[in-house]
N, C-alpha and C positions, 0 to 999 in steps of 0.2 A: 837397664841404665837409661836415663833420659838422654835425648840426643845432645842437648847443650853440654851435659857433663861428659858425654862420650867425646864430643869435639874438643872440649877443654883438655881432656886427658891426652888427646892426640897432639894438640898444640904443645903441651908440656913435653911429651915424649920426643917430638921433633926438635924442640928447643934444646933439650938436654943432649940429644944425639948430636947436634951441631955445636955443642959446647958454648951456647949463647946464654948469657944471664938475662933475667927479666928486664934489667935496665937497658941492655944492649938491644934486645928485641923491641922494646918500647921506643928506643931512639930510631930504629929502622922504620917503625910504623908511625912515627911522629905522634906518640901517645905517652902515657905515663906507666910506670911500673905497676901502680895500683890497678890500672885497667888490665894489664897483662895477667896479673894475679887473679882478677875476677873472671877473665875469660877461661883461664886454666881450671879454676874451681867450678866452672859451670854456673856461676852467679850472674854472668852477663852473657847474652847470646851473641855469638859472632855472626855478622851478616855475610852475605855472599861476596861483597867487595873485599872485606877483610880476609876471607878465606882465599880468594884469588891472590891477594898480596902475599899471604903466608905461603901459599903454594909456590909462588915465584921465589920468595926468600929461601925456602927450604929445598927448592928444585924438585918438587914432587907434583903429582897430579892432585887436583882438588878432591878426587875420589878418596884420597888417603885419609880425609877427615870424616868419612862416613863409614858405617858398618858394612862389611861385605855380606854377601847373601846368607852365609851360614850364621853369622852373628845376628843378622836381621831376623832370621827364623827363630833364633833363641829368644830374641826380644819379644817377638809375637807370642810365643808360647808362654813366656813369663807374664806378659800383660793379660793373656787369656786366663791364666790360672789365678790371677788376682781379682778377676771379675766375679760378681755374684752369679747365681745360677740363671736368673732371668737374662742378664746381659750376655752370659756365655751362650745361651740359646740363640739370641739375636745375632751374635757374631758367627755362630755355626751356620745358621740359616742363610746369612748373607754370603759366606764363603761357599756354601753349597750352590747357591744361585750363580755366583761368579764362575765356578767350575763348569756348570752346565752351559753357560753362555760361551765360555772358552772352547768347549768341545764342539760347539756349532761352527766355529770358524774354520774355514778351509785354508790350509797352509799352501799358498800358491807356489812357494819355492819347492815344497815337497812334491807337488803335482808335476812341476816342470822337470824335476830330476827323475822321477820314477815312471810317469805315465804320459806326460805331454802337457796339455793345457785343459782347463775346465771351461767348457762352453756353457755360458749362462742360458742362452736361448738363441732364437733367430730374430733378426730385425730386417724389415723390408726395405729394399731399395726400389720397390715398385709400388704396389697398392697398399701395403701394410699388413703385417702379420703380428697378431698378439701372441706372444710366447715369452713373457718376461718372468714367469714364475720359476724360481730356481729349482723347484721340484722336478722340472723337466730338463735340467741341465745334464750334461754328460762330459766325461773325460775322453779326450781323443789324443792320438799321437800327432805331433806337429813338428816338422823339421824346418820351419821358416824362422825368421828373426823375431825375437820377442823383446819388447821394450823393457827397460829396467823398472819403470814405474807404471802400473796400471791396476785397476780394481776388478774389471770385468772383461770377459771375452765373448764376442757374439759372432754368429754366422750370418753373412749377408745373403738375403734372398731377393732376387730380381736384378735388373740391369739399369735402374734409373740413375745410378751413381757411376756408371762407366764414363770414361776409362779409368778413373781413380780406384774404384772398388768394383770388382767383378762379382757376378753371381757365384755363391759358394765360397767366397773369400772370408778369412778371419779378420775381424777388427778388434782392436784393443781400446778400452774406454776407461777414463778416469771419472769417478763419481763426481758430479757437480750439479747442485739442485736448481741453479738459475740459468736462464738462457743467456748466451754470449753472442752478441750481434756479429754475424758473419762467420761464426764458427761451425765446424762440422760436429753435430751432436746426435745422440740417440734420444728420441722424444716419443712419448706415448700420448696419442690424442684419442680420447675415448677408448674404443676397443682395438685400436691399431697402434703398432709401434714402428718407428721409422728411423733410418739414418739419413739425415738431410742437412743442408746448410740452413742455418736459422737466422732470420732477420726480424728485429723488433720494430713494429709499427705502432701507430697511436692506439688503434683498437684491436689489432690483430698480431698473431705470431705467424709469420710466413715461413713455410718450409719449402726450400728450393732444391730441385734435383740438378745434378751436373749434366745429365742427359737431357738435352733440350726437347726431346720428344714427350716429356712428361710435364703436365701442368703443375703450377705451384699449389700447395695445400695451405689453406688459411684456417687458423683456429682463433677463437676469441673467448670471451667470458662465458659463453653458453656451452663451451666444451670442457671436458675434464682433461686438463693438461698436466703431464708429469715429465719433468726433465730428468732423464736418467744420468747423463754425463756427456763429456766431450771426448771426441775421438782423438787418441794420441798416436795411433799408428794404423 
């Protein structure tokens, strides 16, 4: 069933359930009975604003107007069966690709519950350590506090960010592709990866340590710069 017709049937179902006439519902929506009839028949598409109004009138969730997962699956099968062979092959190949991509994703919540946290790699708080390839990641037990929202976890190597981050400490990072002036970020410069405070200058990206015993690191257009993300914890 087309979505507009499915929504139309739901509008009618809820109207009848509430003992409303088309005229009365039209009055509530400041429209005409003919419009209500067209919505219910699926001849006219109900937009999001209208659905929110209807959800309020009928005291239901807006999700009431859409197929549930089992109904959606049946719609997908029905659509697939109506395609010609070439188009079915395209749909199958696309679905297979999506499944393979899905299976590559690490469920961070599952890791938290069962094993701890997944360490992506090491980042240096000193001279720099290149180890951002997830191939070298590992899952470790962790009894510290874990932020609600993060994408990657790293192990700090070195003491240039003391006293905020000690050698061997875990940091949590949210992916972010652009430098944020004054923020603590994980940055890769050429063959080295760092956790530093980042400052934007006219011609340079300046990486600053919290430990004053370390000199600033400057990067410019001659360097290969990759911003991994910002530290959230």
